[in-house]
DSSP file (Angstrom, degrees, kcal/mol; ACC not computed):
  #  RESIDUE AA STRUCTURE BP1 BP2  ACC     N-H-->O    O-->H-N    N-H-->O    O-->H-N    TCO  KAPPA ALPHA  PHI   PSI    X-CA   Y-CA   Z-CA
    1    1 A M              0   0    0      0, 0.0     2,-0.2     0, 0.0     3,-0.0   0.000 360.0 360.0 360.0 129.2  -83.9   -5.8  -34.5
    2    2 A M        -     0   0    0      1,-0.1     2,-0.1     2,-0.0     7,-0.0  -0.486 360.0-113.0 -73.7 139.2  -86.5   -7.6  -36.6
    3    3 A E        -     0   0    0     -2,-0.2    -1,-0.1     1,-0.1     0, 0.0  -0.454  20.2-144.8 -65.4 142.3  -86.3  -11.4  -36.6
    4    4 A L        +     0   0    0     -2,-0.1   107,-0.5     4,-0.1    -1,-0.1   0.185  53.3 128.0-101.5  18.2  -85.4  -12.6  -40.1
    5    5 A T  S  > S-     0   0    0      1,-0.1     4,-2.5   105,-0.1     5,-0.2  -0.371  73.6-112.5 -66.4 153.6  -87.6  -15.8  -40.2
    6    6 A P  H  > S+     0   0    0      0, 0.0     4,-2.6     0, 0.0     5,-0.2   0.900 118.7  52.5 -52.9 -41.7  -89.8  -16.1  -43.2
    7    7 A A  H  > S+     0   0    0      1,-0.2     4,-2.3     2,-0.2     5,-0.1   0.909 110.4  47.2 -62.2 -41.7  -92.9  -15.6  -41.0
    8    8 A A  H  > S+     0   0    0      2,-0.2     4,-2.3     1,-0.2    -1,-0.2   0.895 112.6  48.7 -68.4 -40.0  -91.5  -12.4  -39.4
    9    9 A I  H  X S+     0   0    0     -4,-2.5     4,-2.4     2,-0.2    -2,-0.2   0.928 112.4  48.8 -65.1 -44.4  -90.6  -10.9  -42.8
   10   10 A A  H  X S+     0   0    0     -4,-2.6     4,-2.6    -5,-0.2     5,-0.3   0.923 111.4  50.1 -60.6 -43.8  -94.0  -11.8  -44.2
   11   11 A A  H  X S+     0   0    0     -4,-2.3     4,-2.3     1,-0.2    -1,-0.2   0.912 111.3  48.2 -61.8 -42.7  -95.7  -10.2  -41.2
   12   12 A A  H  X S+     0   0    0     -4,-2.3     4,-2.3     2,-0.2    -1,-0.2   0.896 111.4  51.5 -64.4 -39.7  -93.6   -7.0  -41.5
   13   13 A Y  H  X S+     0   0    0     -4,-2.4     4,-2.4     2,-0.2    -2,-0.2   0.946 114.1  41.1 -62.1 -51.0  -94.4   -6.8  -45.2
   14   14 A F  H  X S+     0   0    0     -4,-2.6     4,-2.5     1,-0.2    -1,-0.2   0.842 112.9  55.1 -70.5 -31.7  -98.2   -7.1  -44.8
   15   15 A D  H  X S+     0   0    0     -4,-2.3     4,-1.4    -5,-0.3    -1,-0.2   0.929 109.8  46.8 -62.6 -44.9  -98.1   -4.8  -41.7
   16   16 A A  H  <>S+     0   0    0     -4,-2.3     5,-2.8     2,-0.2     4,-0.5   0.925 112.7  49.0 -63.5 -44.9  -96.4   -2.1  -43.8
   17   17 A L  H ><5S+     0   0    0     -4,-2.4     3,-1.4     1,-0.2    -1,-0.2   0.917 108.3  54.3 -60.1 -42.6  -98.9   -2.6  -46.7
   18   18 A G  H 3<5S+     0   0    0     -4,-2.5    -1,-0.2     1,-0.3    -2,-0.2   0.809 110.0  46.9 -62.2 -30.4 -101.8   -2.4  -44.3
   19   19 A R  T 3<5S-     0   0    0     -4,-1.4    -1,-0.3    -3,-0.3    -2,-0.2   0.476 116.5-114.4 -86.9  -3.6 -100.4    1.0  -43.0
   20   20 A G  T < 5 +     0   0    0     -3,-1.4     2,-1.5    -4,-0.5    -3,-0.2   0.693  69.2 144.9  75.7  18.4  -99.9    2.2  -46.5
   21   21 A D     >< +     0   0    0     -5,-2.8     4,-2.0    -6,-0.2     3,-0.2  -0.613  15.4 166.7 -91.1  77.2  -96.1    2.3  -45.9
   22   22 A V  H  >  +     0   0    0     -2,-1.5     4,-3.1     1,-0.2     5,-0.2   0.852  69.1  58.2 -64.4 -37.1  -95.1    1.3  -49.4
   23   23 A S  H  > S+     0   0    0      1,-0.2     4,-1.7     2,-0.2    -1,-0.2   0.903 108.1  46.1 -64.4 -40.0  -91.4    2.2  -48.9
   24   24 A T  H  > S+     0   0    0     -3,-0.2     4,-0.6     2,-0.2    -1,-0.2   0.932 114.3  48.5 -65.2 -44.4  -91.0   -0.2  -46.0
   25   25 A A  H >< S+     0   0    0     -4,-2.0     3,-1.3     1,-0.2     4,-0.2   0.928 112.4  47.9 -60.3 -45.7  -92.9   -3.0  -47.9
   26   26 A M  H >< S+     0   0    0     -4,-3.1     3,-1.6     1,-0.3    -1,-0.2   0.832 103.0  63.5 -65.5 -31.5  -90.7   -2.4  -51.0
   27   27 A G  H 3< S+     0   0    0     -4,-1.7    -1,-0.3     1,-0.3    -2,-0.2   0.670  96.1  59.1 -66.8 -16.4  -87.6   -2.5  -48.8
   28   28 A L  T << S+     0   0    0     -3,-1.3    85,-3.1    -4,-0.6     2,-0.3   0.505  88.1  94.4 -89.5  -5.2  -88.4   -6.1  -47.9
   29   29 A L  E <  S-a  113   0A   0     -3,-1.6    85,-0.2    -4,-0.2     2,-0.1  -0.669  81.9-116.9 -85.9 141.0  -88.2   -7.2  -51.5
   30   30 A D  E >   -     0   0A   0     83,-2.8     3,-2.1    -2,-0.3    19,-0.1  -0.449  26.9-115.1 -68.3 149.4  -85.0   -8.5  -52.9
   31   31 A A  E 3  S+     0   0A   0      1,-0.3    19,-0.8    18,-0.1    20,-0.2   0.787 118.8  43.5 -57.4 -27.5  -83.5   -6.4  -55.7
   32   32 A R  E 3  S+     0   0A   0     17,-0.2    -1,-0.3    18,-0.1    82,-0.1   0.066  84.5 154.1-106.4  23.0  -84.1   -9.3  -58.1
   33   33 A V  E <   -     0   0A   0     -3,-2.1    16,-3.1    15,-0.1     2,-0.5  -0.124  33.4-148.4 -51.7 145.6  -87.6  -10.2  -56.9
   34   34 A V  E     -aB 115  48A   0     80,-1.6    82,-2.4    14,-0.2     2,-0.5  -0.988  10.0-164.6-120.3 122.8  -89.9  -11.9  -59.3
   35   35 A W  E     -aB 116  47A   0     12,-3.1    12,-2.6    -2,-0.5     2,-0.8  -0.931   5.5-156.2-111.4 119.6  -93.6  -11.1  -58.9
   36   36 A H  E     -aB 117  46A   0     80,-3.4    82,-1.5    -2,-0.5    10,-0.2  -0.849   9.1-166.7-101.2 104.0  -96.1  -13.5  -60.7
   37   37 A Q  E     - B   0  45A   0      8,-2.9     8,-2.9    -2,-0.8    82,-0.1  -0.810  16.8-139.0 -93.8 121.7  -99.3  -11.6  -61.3
   38   38 A P        +     0   0    0      0, 0.0     3,-0.2     0, 0.0     5,-0.1  -0.089  51.0  37.6 -75.4 173.9 -102.1  -14.0  -62.4
   39   39 A G  S    S-     0   0    0      1,-0.1     2,-0.1     5,-0.1    85,-0.1  -0.309  86.6 -73.6  95.2-168.5 -104.8  -13.7  -64.9
   40   40 A A  S    S+     0   0    0     83,-0.3     2,-0.2    -2,-0.1    -1,-0.1  -0.578  85.1 105.3-133.0  65.5 -105.3  -12.3  -68.4
   41   41 A N  S >  S-     0   0    0     -3,-0.2     3,-1.6    -2,-0.1    86,-0.1  -0.778  87.9 -79.0-137.3-179.2 -105.3   -8.5  -67.8
   42   42 A R  T 3  S+     0   0    0      1,-0.3    89,-0.1    -2,-0.2    85,-0.0   0.712 129.0  43.4 -59.4 -21.3 -103.0   -5.5  -68.3
   43   43 A F  T 3  S+     0   0    0     -5,-0.1    -1,-0.3    84,-0.1    -6,-0.2   0.517  87.4 117.2-101.5  -6.9 -101.1   -6.4  -65.2
   44   44 A S    <   +     0   0    0     -3,-1.6     2,-0.2    -8,-0.1    -5,-0.1  -0.182  51.3  44.9 -64.5 153.6 -100.8  -10.2  -65.7
   45   45 A G  E    S-B   37   0A   0     -8,-2.9    -8,-2.9    -6,-0.1     2,-0.4  -0.619  95.4 -33.7 112.9-170.4  -97.4  -11.8  -66.1
   46   46 A D  E     -B   36   0A   0    -10,-0.2     2,-0.4    -2,-0.2   -10,-0.2  -0.743  44.9-167.5 -95.1 133.6  -94.0  -11.6  -64.4
   47   47 A H  E     -B   35   0A   0    -12,-2.6   -12,-3.1    -2,-0.4     2,-0.4  -0.983  13.6-156.8-119.7 128.8  -92.6   -8.4  -63.0
   48   48 A T  E  >  +B   34   0A   0     -2,-0.4     4,-0.9   -14,-0.2   -14,-0.2  -0.875  44.6   4.0-117.9 138.6  -89.0   -8.4  -62.1
   49   49 A G  H  > S-     0   0    0    -16,-3.1     4,-2.4    -2,-0.4     5,-0.2   0.144  89.9 -74.4  80.1 163.2  -87.0   -6.2  -59.7
   50   50 A I  H  > S+     0   0    0    -19,-0.8     4,-2.7     1,-0.2     5,-0.2   0.874 132.4  53.0 -63.3 -37.1  -88.0   -3.5  -57.3
   51   51 A E  H  > S+     0   0    0    -20,-0.2     4,-2.5     2,-0.2    -1,-0.2   0.928 109.9  48.0 -63.9 -44.2  -88.6   -1.1  -60.2
   52   52 A G  H  X S+     0   0    0     -4,-0.9     4,-2.0     2,-0.2    -2,-0.2   0.911 115.0  44.2 -63.4 -43.4  -90.8   -3.6  -62.1
   53   53 A V  H  X S+     0   0    0     -4,-2.4     4,-2.8     2,-0.2     5,-0.2   0.896 112.4  53.1 -68.5 -39.8  -92.9   -4.4  -59.0
   54   54 A G  H  X S+     0   0    0     -4,-2.7     4,-2.4    -5,-0.2    -2,-0.2   0.909 109.3  48.8 -60.3 -42.3  -93.1   -0.7  -58.1
   55   55 A A  H  X S+     0   0    0     -4,-2.5     4,-2.4     2,-0.2    -1,-0.2   0.897 111.4  50.9 -64.2 -40.7  -94.4    0.1  -61.6
   56   56 A L  H  X S+     0   0    0     -4,-2.0     4,-2.2     2,-0.2    -2,-0.2   0.958 113.1  43.4 -60.1 -52.5  -97.0   -2.7  -61.3
   57   57 A L  H  X S+     0   0    0     -4,-2.8     4,-2.1     1,-0.2    -2,-0.2   0.878 113.4  51.9 -65.2 -37.7  -98.3   -1.5  -57.9
   58   58 A S  H  X S+     0   0    0     -4,-2.4     4,-2.2    -5,-0.2    -1,-0.2   0.913 109.6  50.2 -62.6 -43.2  -98.3    2.2  -59.0
   59   59 A G  H  X S+     0   0    0     -4,-2.4     4,-2.7     1,-0.2    -2,-0.2   0.886 108.7  51.9 -62.5 -39.1 -100.3    1.2  -62.1
   60   60 A M  H  X S+     0   0    0     -4,-2.2     4,-2.2     1,-0.2    -1,-0.2   0.888 109.1  49.9 -66.0 -38.1 -102.8   -0.7  -59.9
   61   61 A M  H  <>S+     0   0    0     -4,-2.1     5,-3.5     2,-0.2     6,-0.3   0.899 111.6  49.7 -66.3 -38.6 -103.3    2.3  -57.7
   62   62 A D  H ><5S+     0   0    0     -4,-2.2     3,-1.6     3,-0.2    -2,-0.2   0.962 113.2  44.6 -62.4 -51.5 -103.8    4.5  -60.8
   63   63 A V  H 3<5S+     0   0    0     -4,-2.7    -2,-0.2     1,-0.3    -1,-0.2   0.870 114.8  48.6 -63.2 -36.9 -106.4    2.1  -62.4
   64   64 A S  T ><5S-     0   0    0     -4,-2.2     3,-1.9    -5,-0.2    28,-0.6   0.313 112.7-120.3 -86.3  10.3 -108.2    1.7  -59.0
   65   65 A E  T < 5S-     0   0    0     -3,-1.6    -3,-0.2     1,-0.3    -2,-0.1   0.867  71.4 -55.0  53.5  39.0 -108.2    5.5  -58.5
   66   66 A G  T 3 <S+     0   0    0     -5,-3.5    -1,-0.3    -6,-0.2    -4,-0.1   0.518 119.9 107.9  78.7   5.4 -106.2    5.0  -55.3
   67   67 A S    <   +     0   0    0     -3,-1.9    -2,-0.1    25,-0.4    23,-0.1   0.590  36.6 121.5 -94.6 -10.2 -108.8    2.6  -53.8
   68   68 A F        +     0   0    0     -8,-0.2     2,-0.3    -7,-0.2    23,-0.2  -0.316  37.7 173.6 -61.3 129.7 -106.9   -0.7  -54.1
   69   69 A Q  E     -C   90   0A   0     21,-2.5    21,-2.3     2,-0.0     2,-0.4  -0.987  19.0-162.5-138.7 148.1 -106.5   -2.2  -50.6
   70   70 A L  E     -C   89   0A   0     -2,-0.3     2,-0.4    19,-0.2    19,-0.2  -0.996  10.5-179.0-130.0 132.1 -105.2   -5.5  -49.3
   71   71 A S  E     -C   88   0A   0     17,-2.6    17,-2.4    -2,-0.4     2,-0.4  -0.987  29.2-119.4-133.0 147.1 -105.9   -7.0  -45.9
   72   72 A V  E     -C   87   0A   0     -2,-0.4    15,-0.3    15,-0.2     3,-0.1  -0.673  25.4-175.8 -81.2 132.9 -104.7  -10.2  -44.2
   73   73 A T        +     0   0    0     13,-2.5     2,-0.3    -2,-0.4    14,-0.2   0.430  58.4   3.5-113.3  -1.0 -107.7  -12.4  -43.3
   74   74 A G  S    S-     0   0    0     12,-0.8     2,-0.1     0, 0.0    -1,-0.1  -0.952  91.1 -50.6-166.2-176.5 -106.1  -15.3  -41.5
   75   75 A A        -     0   0    0     -2,-0.3     2,-0.1     1,-0.1    -2,-0.1  -0.381  54.8-112.1 -71.0 144.1 -103.0  -16.9  -40.1
   76   76 A S        -     0   0    0      9,-0.1     2,-0.5    -2,-0.1     9,-0.2  -0.438  24.8-144.9 -68.1 148.3  -99.8  -17.3  -42.2
   77   77 A M  E     -D   84   0A   0      7,-2.5     7,-3.0    -2,-0.1     2,-0.4  -0.986  15.5-159.3-120.2 124.3  -98.9  -20.8  -43.1
   78   78 A V  E     +D   83   0A   0     -2,-0.5     2,-0.3     5,-0.2     5,-0.2  -0.857  21.6 170.4-112.5 136.1  -95.1  -21.5  -43.4
   79   79 A N  E >   -D   82   0A   0      3,-2.7     3,-2.1    -2,-0.4     2,-0.3  -0.792  68.6 -66.3-139.1  94.2  -93.3  -24.3  -45.1
   80   80 A G  T 3  S-     0   0    0     -2,-0.3    -1,-0.1     1,-0.3    28,-0.0  -0.463 121.6  -6.2  63.2-120.9  -89.6  -23.6  -45.1
   81   81 A E  T 3  S+     0   0    0     -2,-0.3    27,-2.8    -3,-0.1     2,-0.4   0.564 120.0  92.4 -81.0  -9.1  -89.0  -20.5  -47.3
   82   82 A L  E <   -DE  79 107A   0     -3,-2.1    -3,-2.7    25,-0.2     2,-0.4  -0.712  50.9-175.7 -94.4 135.2  -92.6  -20.4  -48.4
   83   83 A V  E     -DE  78 106A   0     23,-2.6    23,-2.9    -2,-0.4     2,-0.5  -0.974   7.3-162.7-129.3 117.6  -95.2  -18.3  -46.6
   84   84 A A  E     -DE  77 105A   0     -7,-3.0    -7,-2.5    -2,-0.4    21,-0.2  -0.871  10.0-171.9-100.6 128.4  -98.9  -18.5  -47.7
   85   85 A V  E     - E   0 104A   0     19,-2.5    19,-2.5    -2,-0.5     2,-0.3  -0.970  19.9-135.1-127.2 119.3 -101.1  -15.7  -46.5
   86   86 A P  E     + E   0 103A   0      0, 0.0   -13,-2.5     0, 0.0   -12,-0.8  -0.567  37.2 174.4 -72.1 132.7 -104.8  -15.5  -46.9
   87   87 A V  E     -CE  72 102A   0     15,-2.6    15,-2.2    -2,-0.3     2,-0.4  -0.857  30.3-145.5-134.3 165.7 -105.9  -12.1  -48.1
   88   88 A R  E     -CE  71 101A   0    -17,-2.4   -17,-2.6    -2,-0.3     2,-0.4  -0.997  20.7-167.8-129.3 133.9 -108.9  -10.1  -49.2
   89   89 A F  E     +CE  70 100A   0     11,-2.8    11,-2.2    -2,-0.4     2,-0.3  -0.977   6.4 179.3-129.5 142.5 -108.4   -7.4  -51.8
   90   90 A T  E     +CE  69  99A   0    -21,-2.3   -21,-2.5    -2,-0.4     2,-0.3  -0.912   6.7 159.7-136.2 157.4 -110.8   -4.7  -52.9
   91   91 A G  E     - E   0  98A   0      7,-2.1     7,-2.6    -2,-0.3     2,-0.3  -0.941  14.9-158.4-170.7 156.8 -110.9   -1.8  -55.3
   92   92 A T  E     + E   0  97A   0    -28,-0.6   -25,-0.4    -2,-0.3     2,-0.3  -0.979  13.4 164.6-138.4 153.6 -113.3    0.5  -57.1
   93   93 A H  E >   - E   0  96A   0      3,-2.8     3,-1.6    -2,-0.3   -29,-0.1  -0.920  56.9 -80.9-153.1 179.8 -113.2    2.7  -60.2
   94   94 A T  T 3  S+     0   0    0     -2,-0.3     3,-0.1     1,-0.3   -30,-0.1   0.767 126.7  48.7 -60.5 -25.7 -115.8    4.3  -62.4
   95   95 A Q  T 3  S-     0   0    0      1,-0.2     2,-0.3    34,-0.1    -1,-0.3   0.559 123.7 -58.1 -91.7  -7.8 -116.5    1.1  -64.3
   96   96 A G  E <   -E   93   0A   0     -3,-1.6    -3,-2.8    33,-0.1     2,-0.3  -0.997  49.6 -94.0 162.7-167.8 -116.9   -1.2  -61.3
   97   97 A S  E     -E   92   0A   0     -2,-0.3     2,-0.3    -5,-0.2    -5,-0.2  -0.929  15.4-150.7-144.1 166.9 -115.6   -2.8  -58.2
   98   98 A M  E     +E   91   0A   0     -7,-2.6    -7,-2.1    -2,-0.3     2,-0.2  -0.998  17.1 165.2-141.6 138.5 -113.7   -5.8  -57.0
   99   99 A D  E     +E   90   0A   0     -2,-0.3     2,-0.3    -9,-0.2    -9,-0.2  -0.763  26.2 132.8-156.3 104.1 -113.9   -7.6  -53.6
  100  100 A M  E     -E   89   0A   0    -11,-2.2   -11,-2.8    -2,-0.2     2,-0.2  -0.976  46.6-110.0-153.6 163.5 -112.4  -11.1  -53.3
  101  101 A G  E     +E   88   0A   0     -2,-0.3    20,-2.4   -13,-0.2    21,-0.3  -0.492  38.7 154.2 -90.7 164.0 -110.3  -13.4  -51.4
  102  102 A G  E     -EF  87 120A   0    -15,-2.2   -15,-2.6    18,-0.2     2,-0.4  -0.956  37.4-106.9-167.3-175.6 -107.0  -14.8  -52.4
  103  103 A I  E     -EF  86 119A   0     16,-1.6    16,-2.2    -2,-0.3     2,-0.6  -0.999  17.1-156.3-129.1 130.8 -103.6  -16.2  -51.3
  104  104 A D  E     -EF  85 118A   0    -19,-2.5   -19,-2.5    -2,-0.4     2,-0.7  -0.951  11.9-162.0-104.2 121.9 -100.3  -14.4  -51.5
  105  105 A L  E     -EF  84 117A   0     12,-3.3    12,-2.6    -2,-0.6     2,-0.4  -0.915   8.8-169.9-108.8 111.8  -97.5  -16.9  -51.6
  106  106 A L  E     -EF  83 116A   0    -23,-2.9   -23,-2.6    -2,-0.7     2,-0.6  -0.831  15.4-152.0-103.8 137.1  -94.1  -15.4  -50.7
  107  107 A T  E     -EF  82 115A   0      8,-2.9     7,-2.8    -2,-0.4     8,-1.4  -0.954  21.7-170.7-104.0 122.1  -90.7  -17.0  -51.1
  108  108 A I  E     + F   0 113A   0    -27,-2.8     2,-0.4    -2,-0.6     5,-0.2  -0.955  11.3 169.9-123.3 125.4  -88.4  -15.5  -48.5
  109  109 A R  E >   - F   0 112A   0      3,-2.5     3,-1.6    -2,-0.5  -104,-0.0  -0.999  67.6  -5.8-136.8 133.9  -84.7  -16.1  -48.3
  110  110 A D  T 3  S-     0   0    0     -2,-0.4    -1,-0.1     1,-0.3  -105,-0.1   0.854 129.5 -52.9  52.7  40.3  -82.0  -14.4  -46.2
  111  111 A G  T 3  S+     0   0    0   -107,-0.5     2,-0.3     1,-0.2    -1,-0.3   0.574 118.7  98.8  78.9   9.2  -84.5  -11.9  -44.9
  112  112 A K  E <  S- F   0 109A   0     -3,-1.6    -3,-2.5  -108,-0.1     2,-0.7  -0.963  76.1-117.3-130.9 148.2  -85.8  -10.7  -48.3
  113  113 A I  E     +aF  29 108A   0    -85,-3.1   -83,-2.8    -2,-0.3    -5,-0.2  -0.739  34.9 173.0 -80.8 116.0  -88.9  -11.6  -50.4
  114  114 A I  E     +     0   0A   0     -7,-2.8   -80,-1.6    -2,-0.7     2,-0.3   0.665  62.2  19.7-101.1 -19.3  -87.4  -13.2  -53.5
  115  115 A E  E     -aF  34 107A   0     -8,-1.4    -8,-2.9   -82,-0.2     2,-0.4  -0.993  57.9-164.2-153.0 144.2  -90.6  -14.3  -55.2
  116  116 A V  E     -aF  35 106A   0    -82,-2.4   -80,-3.4    -2,-0.3     2,-0.4  -0.994   4.5-176.4-132.0 125.1  -94.3  -13.6  -55.0
  117  117 A H  E     -aF  36 105A   0    -12,-2.6   -12,-3.3    -2,-0.4     2,-0.4  -0.989  13.0-159.1-117.1 129.1  -97.1  -15.7  -56.4
  118  118 A L  E     - F   0 104A   0    -82,-1.5     2,-0.4    -2,-0.4   -14,-0.2  -0.861   5.4-166.7-110.2 144.2 -100.7  -14.4  -56.1
  119  119 A F  E     - F   0 103A   0    -16,-2.2   -16,-1.6    -2,-0.4     2,-0.4  -0.994   3.6-161.9-130.0 135.8 -103.9  -16.4  -56.3
  120  120 A S  E     - F   0 102A   0     -2,-0.4     3,-0.5   -18,-0.2   -18,-0.2  -0.918  20.8-140.8-118.8 143.1 -107.4  -15.0  -56.7
  121  121 A E  S    S+     0   0    0    -20,-2.4     2,-0.2    -2,-0.4   -19,-0.1   0.733 101.9  30.6 -74.5 -19.2 -110.7  -16.7  -56.0
  122  122 A D     >  +     0   0    0    -21,-0.3     4,-2.1     1,-0.1    -1,-0.3  -0.652  65.8 172.4-139.6  80.2 -112.3  -15.1  -59.1
  123  123 A G  H  > S+     0   0    0     -3,-0.5     4,-2.6    -2,-0.2   -83,-0.3   0.843  79.2  55.0 -58.5 -37.4 -109.8  -14.6  -61.8
  124  124 A R  H  > S+     0   0    0      2,-0.2     4,-2.3     1,-0.2    -1,-0.2   0.931 109.1  46.7 -64.0 -45.0 -112.4  -13.6  -64.4
  125  125 A A  H  > S+     0   0    0      1,-0.2     4,-2.3     2,-0.2    -1,-0.2   0.877 112.6  50.9 -64.3 -36.7 -113.8  -10.8  -62.2
  126  126 A E  H  X S+     0   0    0     -4,-2.1     4,-2.6     2,-0.2     5,-0.3   0.922 108.9  50.9 -67.2 -42.4 -110.3   -9.6  -61.4
  127  127 A D  H  X S+     0   0    0     -4,-2.6     4,-2.3     1,-0.2   -85,-0.2   0.918 110.7  49.4 -59.1 -43.3 -109.4   -9.5  -65.2
  128  128 A I  H  < S+     0   0    0     -4,-2.3    -1,-0.2     2,-0.2    -2,-0.2   0.919 111.2  49.8 -62.1 -43.8 -112.6   -7.5  -65.9
  129  129 A F  H  < S+     0   0    0     -4,-2.3    -2,-0.2     1,-0.2    -1,-0.2   0.945 116.8  39.2 -61.3 -48.6 -111.8   -5.0  -63.1
  130  130 A W  H  <        0   0    0     -4,-2.6    -1,-0.2    -5,-0.1    -2,-0.2   0.765 360.0 360.0 -76.9 -24.3 -108.2   -4.4  -64.2
  131  131 A G     <        0   0    0     -4,-2.3    -3,-0.1    -5,-0.3    -4,-0.1   0.470 360.0 360.0  81.6 360.0 -109.0   -4.4  -67.9
């Protein structure tokens, strides 16, 4: 049985993403999750519910021609329900590429991710990549 602490849920989520196990990662999201995508591009704004987040991630895979990848680059930092995770994300498509660091801030309650805030070190470059 998996421990339900915020740190353990975050670790399971990023582990699943790293293995490309999207269904396990999505299963850790609350049905009413709110995902805050930064920037001023086609994906920016709030995405709500598992369907909304699934559509967002699917769209990102389409635009990145299946190349979008996220990896954890350091230790998680926990403050109550909040878990901040340093990440690096990359992607390529015919018009260019992206490779930058960021922070994924997850709010975890009762064993589920209820809110996601993403931060990018170069928002302008990310906006250009996503279009």
